[in-house]
Wavefront OBJ file of the C-alpha trace (Angstrom):
o trace
v 1.044 -50.261 24.526
v 1.097 -46.491 23.877
v -2.595 -46.541 22.966
v -2.355 -49.473 20.560
v -2.193 -48.705 16.844
v -4.289 -46.467 14.601
v -5.620 -44.877 17.765
v -7.281 -48.093 18.882
v -6.568 -50.834 21.380
v -5.117 -54.017 19.871
v -7.151 -57.164 20.539
v -5.517 -60.564 20.036
v -7.846 -63.290 18.798
v -6.483 -66.825 19.147
v -7.418 -69.466 16.563
v -6.241 -73.080 16.872
v -5.158 -74.641 13.572
v -4.305 -77.997 15.131
v -0.881 -77.863 13.511
v -2.111 -79.248 10.178
v -3.283 -78.015 6.808
v -6.971 -78.743 7.223
v -7.154 -76.961 10.561
v -5.134 -74.054 9.201
v -7.467 -73.560 6.243
v -10.437 -73.578 8.628
v -8.775 -70.982 10.873
v -7.839 -68.853 7.860
v -11.440 -68.939 6.627
v -12.511 -67.578 10.005
v -10.105 -64.681 9.469
v -11.494 -64.159 5.972
v -15.036 -64.058 7.286
v -14.057 -61.303 9.740
v -12.568 -59.299 6.883
v -15.719 -59.721 4.777
v -17.831 -58.510 7.702
v -15.878 -55.268 7.666
v -13.978 -55.867 10.902
v -10.587 -54.183 11.187
v -8.084 -57.049 10.993
v -4.521 -55.807 11.419
v -2.994 -59.030 10.149
v -2.210 -62.621 11.048
v 0.586 -63.866 13.279
v 0.942 -67.450 12.136
v 0.876 -70.122 11.273
v 3.550 -71.819 13.339
v 4.529 -74.723 11.079
v 4.962 -74.918 7.322
v 2.494 -77.767 6.864
v -0.217 -75.461 8.186
v 0.960 -72.219 6.619
v 1.242 -73.548 3.058
v -2.379 -74.673 2.641
v -3.694 -71.555 4.411
v -1.738 -69.303 2.032
v -2.794 -71.266 -1.049
v -6.469 -71.517 -0.139
v -7.310 -68.318 1.706
v -4.695 -65.663 2.412
v -3.658 -65.198 -1.214
v -7.060 -63.633 -1.839
v -7.101 -61.364 1.240
v -5.505 -57.929 1.400
v -3.926 -58.907 4.698
v -0.360 -59.302 5.971
v 0.671 -62.689 7.386
v 3.803 -62.871 9.554
v 4.870 -66.392 10.496
v 6.757 -66.958 13.754
v 8.018 -70.398 12.758
v 7.261 -71.695 9.240
v 10.638 -72.330 7.650
v 10.007 -74.196 4.383
v 11.694 -72.048 1.702
v 8.977 -72.588 -0.927
v 6.482 -70.501 1.062
v 8.133 -67.261 -0.062
v 8.684 -68.498 -3.621
v 5.004 -68.495 -4.627
v 4.714 -64.782 -5.300
v 2.682 -63.833 -2.224
v 3.541 -60.191 -1.608
v 2.021 -59.973 1.885
v 3.766 -62.899 3.603
v 6.777 -62.423 5.898
v 8.920 -64.450 8.318
v 10.859 -63.616 11.457
v 12.966 -66.799 11.335
v 15.459 -68.473 9.032
v 14.651 -71.156 6.453
v 15.309 -74.860 5.953
v 17.479 -74.368 2.870
v 19.917 -72.642 5.238
v 19.333 -74.923 8.230
v 19.677 -78.288 6.455
v 23.137 -77.612 4.991
v 24.380 -76.225 8.335
v 23.225 -79.456 9.980
v 24.895 -81.604 7.326
v 28.206 -79.792 7.660
v 28.037 -80.174 11.426
v 27.352 -83.906 11.118
v 30.349 -84.364 8.832
v 32.568 -82.300 11.132
v 31.715 -84.774 13.920
v 33.160 -87.575 11.842
v 29.847 -89.223 10.989
v 30.370 -91.415 7.946
v 27.345 -93.707 7.968
v 24.423 -91.295 8.302
v 20.786 -92.368 8.475
v 18.183 -89.731 7.598
v 14.717 -90.216 9.096
v 11.856 -87.808 8.535
v 8.085 -87.566 8.727
v 5.870 -86.799 5.748
v 4.865 -83.148 6.228
v 6.094 -80.143 4.260
v 8.551 -79.000 6.926
v 10.110 -82.417 7.516
v 10.483 -83.275 3.844
v 12.042 -79.901 3.061
v 14.556 -80.027 5.906
v 15.536 -83.631 5.121
v 15.984 -82.781 1.434
v 18.213 -79.817 2.275
v 20.283 -81.986 4.627
v 20.762 -84.880 2.206
v 21.419 -82.483 -0.670
v 24.368 -80.970 1.190
v 25.691 -84.430 2.083
v 25.590 -85.498 -1.551
v 27.311 -82.317 -2.686
v 30.121 -83.346 -0.357
v 30.273 -86.888 -1.682
v 28.381 -88.636 1.114
v 25.337 -90.810 0.463
v 23.020 -91.489 3.431
v 22.775 -95.174 4.346
v 19.004 -94.658 4.340
v 16.544 -91.826 3.693
v 13.476 -93.126 5.488
v 10.107 -91.371 5.427
v 7.870 -92.192 8.385
v 4.128 -91.738 8.087
v 2.464 -89.422 10.583
v -1.309 -89.326 10.597
v -1.279 -89.041 14.365
v 1.055 -89.960 17.206
v -0.568 -93.355 17.731
v 0.117 -94.344 14.108
v 3.690 -93.054 14.340
v 4.349 -95.048 17.513
v 2.737 -98.168 16.031
v 5.240 -98.094 13.149
v 8.176 -96.967 15.293
v 9.697 -100.394 16.176
v 9.923 -101.384 12.522
v 11.417 -98.049 11.471
v 13.950 -98.109 14.309
v 14.931 -101.673 13.450
v 15.345 -100.746 9.780
v 17.581 -97.778 10.593
v 19.724 -99.529 13.190
v 20.113 -102.570 10.958
v 22.262 -100.370 8.697
v 24.671 -99.634 11.568
v 24.692 -95.812 11.377
v 27.119 -93.802 13.455
v 24.863 -90.755 13.193
v 21.105 -90.237 12.757
v 19.464 -87.047 11.505
v 15.751 -86.631 12.182
v 13.500 -84.069 10.511
v 10.115 -83.762 12.137
v 8.327 -82.315 15.146
v 8.919 -82.823 18.855
v 5.920 -85.129 19.499
v 7.618 -87.626 17.156
v 11.207 -86.776 18.040
v 10.729 -87.675 21.694
v 9.539 -91.289 21.216
v 11.970 -91.778 18.323
v 15.088 -90.954 20.324
v 13.684 -92.849 23.304
v 13.192 -95.957 21.156
v 16.654 -95.627 19.617
v 18.342 -95.437 23.017
v 16.203 -98.262 24.428
v 17.268 -100.398 21.456
v 20.898 -99.832 22.419
v 21.872 -97.154 19.920
v 24.688 -95.024 21.327
v 25.621 -93.083 18.199
v 25.011 -89.451 17.397
v 21.555 -87.918 17.077
v 20.805 -84.602 15.412
v 17.501 -82.915 14.704
v 15.960 -79.582 13.722
v 14.174 -76.683 15.349
v 10.720 -78.244 15.740
v 12.110 -80.718 18.271
v 13.716 -78.044 20.430
v 11.103 -77.876 23.151
v 11.793 -78.164 26.874
v 9.509 -81.207 26.880
v 12.178 -83.012 24.825
v 14.556 -82.927 27.787
v 11.881 -83.301 30.453
v 10.463 -86.446 28.829
v 13.683 -88.170 27.815
v 15.912 -87.323 30.763
v 19.377 -88.859 30.342
v 18.426 -90.285 26.920
v 18.418 -86.718 25.562
v 22.010 -86.038 26.656
v 24.338 -85.322 23.761
v 21.594 -84.730 21.199
v 22.410 -81.893 18.811
v 19.602 -79.578 17.762
v 19.696 -76.773 15.232
v 17.296 -73.882 15.498
v 16.080 -71.039 13.311
v 15.825 -68.849 16.408
v 17.908 -68.191 19.528
v 17.124 -69.959 22.786
v 14.439 -68.142 24.762
v 16.285 -68.059 28.081
v 19.316 -66.460 26.417
v 17.571 -63.474 24.829
v 14.474 -62.721 26.901
v 15.170 -60.474 29.914
v 13.568 -61.267 33.255
v 11.291 -58.230 33.004
v 9.846 -59.567 29.749
v 9.354 -63.057 31.206
v 7.608 -61.609 34.246
v 5.321 -59.485 32.066
v 4.503 -62.559 29.992
v 3.613 -64.574 33.090
v 1.422 -61.763 34.413
v -0.509 -61.589 31.136
v -0.701 -65.254 30.136
v -0.773 -66.828 33.618
v 1.942 -69.260 32.538
v 5.649 -69.209 31.766
v 6.837 -68.444 28.226
v 7.856 -71.385 26.076
v 10.526 -71.801 23.427
v 8.430 -70.234 20.664
v 6.983 -67.389 22.725
v 9.806 -65.091 21.623
v 9.166 -65.586 17.907
v 5.434 -65.043 18.356
v 6.232 -61.833 20.208
v 8.704 -60.744 17.513
v 6.212 -61.495 14.715
v 3.581 -59.403 16.479
v 6.099 -56.587 16.971
v 6.923 -56.631 13.246
v 3.260 -56.664 12.213
v 2.197 -53.822 14.515
v 5.178 -51.689 13.556
v 4.251 -52.183 9.892
v 0.690 -51.064 10.586
v 1.945 -48.000 12.458
v 4.326 -47.057 9.641
v 1.605 -47.549 7.015
v -1.030 -45.704 9.090
v -3.572 -48.220 7.833
v -4.505 -51.893 8.248
v -4.693 -52.367 4.463
v -2.446 -55.327 3.777
v -0.717 -54.075 0.630
v 0.247 -50.812 2.350
v 1.471 -52.629 5.474
v 3.517 -54.976 3.292
v 5.132 -52.002 1.507
v 6.014 -50.511 4.898
v 7.517 -53.802 6.103
v 9.778 -54.099 3.075
v 11.327 -50.760 4.076
v 11.449 -51.521 7.792
v 14.535 -52.216 9.888
v 13.557 -53.166 13.426
v 15.244 -54.392 16.583
v 13.159 -57.227 18.013
v 13.464 -59.546 20.966
v 15.188 -62.140 18.766
v 17.496 -59.722 16.936
v 17.577 -57.272 14.054
v 14.810 -57.782 11.511
v 14.677 -56.631 7.902
v 12.907 -58.255 4.963
v 14.033 -58.926 1.430
v 11.687 -58.517 -1.531
v 10.195 -61.994 -0.988
v 9.417 -61.664 2.718
v 12.439 -63.603 3.967
v 14.826 -62.090 6.473
v 17.855 -60.483 4.888
v 20.102 -61.980 7.565
v 19.234 -65.586 8.385
v 20.995 -67.212 11.299
v 21.075 -70.844 12.410
v 21.852 -71.628 16.042
v 23.330 -74.976 17.102
v 22.670 -76.496 20.515
v 23.575 -79.654 22.379
v 21.771 -81.151 25.350
v 24.230 -81.012 28.233
v 23.313 -81.531 31.866
v 19.608 -81.316 30.996
v 19.982 -77.917 29.302
v 20.111 -76.669 25.724
v 23.662 -75.323 25.518
v 24.531 -73.262 22.449
v 27.579 -74.652 20.663
v 27.580 -72.556 17.493
v 25.934 -70.021 15.212
v 26.064 -69.756 11.416
v 24.599 -67.510 8.737
l 1 2 3 4 5 6 7 8 9 10 11 12 13 14 15 16 17 18 19 20 21 22 23 24 25 26 27 28 29 30 31 32 33 34 35 36 37 38 39 40 41 42 43 44 45 46 47 48 49 50 51 52 53 54 55 56 57 58 59 60 61 62 63 64 65 66 67 68 69 70 71 72 73 74 75 76 77 78 79 80 81 82 83 84 85 86 87 88 89 90 91 92 93 94 95 96 97 98 99 100 101 102 103 104 105 106 107 108 109 110 111 112 113 114 115 116 117 118 119 120 121 122 123 124 125 126 127 128 129 130 131 132 133 134 135 136 137 138 139 140 141 142 143 144 145 146 147 148 149 150 151 152 153 154 155 156 157 158 159 160 161 162 163 164 165 166 167 168 169 170 171 172 173 174 175 176 177 178 179 180 181 182 183 184 185 186 187 188 189 190 191 192 193 194 195 196 197 198 199 200 201 202 203 204 205 206 207 208 209 210 211 212 213 214 215 216 217 218 219 220 221 222 223 224 225 226 227 228 229 230 231 232 233 234 235 236 237 238 239 240 241 242 243 244 245 246 247 248 249 250 251 252 253 254 255 256 257 258 259 260 261 262 263 264 265 266 267 268 269 270 271 272 273 274 275 276 277 278 279 280 281 282 283 284 285 286 287 288 289 290 291 292 293 294 295 296 297 298 299 300 301 302 303 304 305 306 307 308 309 310 311 312 313 314 315 316 317 318 319 320 321 322 323 324
């Protein structure tokens, strides 16, 4: 748009990290190799999830003079490691978890089971949720970590984990994990006869959650670190996306777009692709993006962090609240 940046056309290079740390480190090394070859790398938009972003930062990006803007990684420790060229366009789990806990208590849940997988994101969100419960004098009936090497392993262990949780007679279940696990988990809970409350975090809020579960998804409460795509993206933007990508935008398309907007604006303001200069420009930047006003604090976190609450109603994600 407008001739790209630095007088050159912007080229997007997609790298698949597989959603895990090993794949992320491999992808990051590919970026590093491009830098060492003298290619002009404007920055990195990624990685999506914290379990990928953490290892990539620790192993590769910390040694590259390159800005990284994540569209989805929400574990709060990522911006507490002293990396001066790492930024987010979304809120964090230390804000999300307590919002979720307060919502659960406001619904009258007294016996709360906490289930989570074993990655960085899931552990952090579950810890923030249970920490808020305990501050308010409520002890979860169980805090169960479920192993996730792959979906087959998760599903193999699912009957035993569901039986363990339901055997404690919870009136509300909070799940921290990703949507490929959240879908079979809620399905198994409902099939087992559980009719209590179910709440989960942003990584489960994908349209596939509703499409796969149908009526079993009704009533589920989902918090998100970003607004719902359909609510903020105008039709013109959606049409432009479809024309370029040959597919419809998904839930996380808006944060990827916002992260790219932030990165390119930082490069334009710095008039260079040098990461330290771009990072300095971003710390002074106030920008209106597709998902709202963006401004960074000294650590790379957003100054204003919002959490959006949704409930599945009539096969739609209906917003029921917003907190800061």
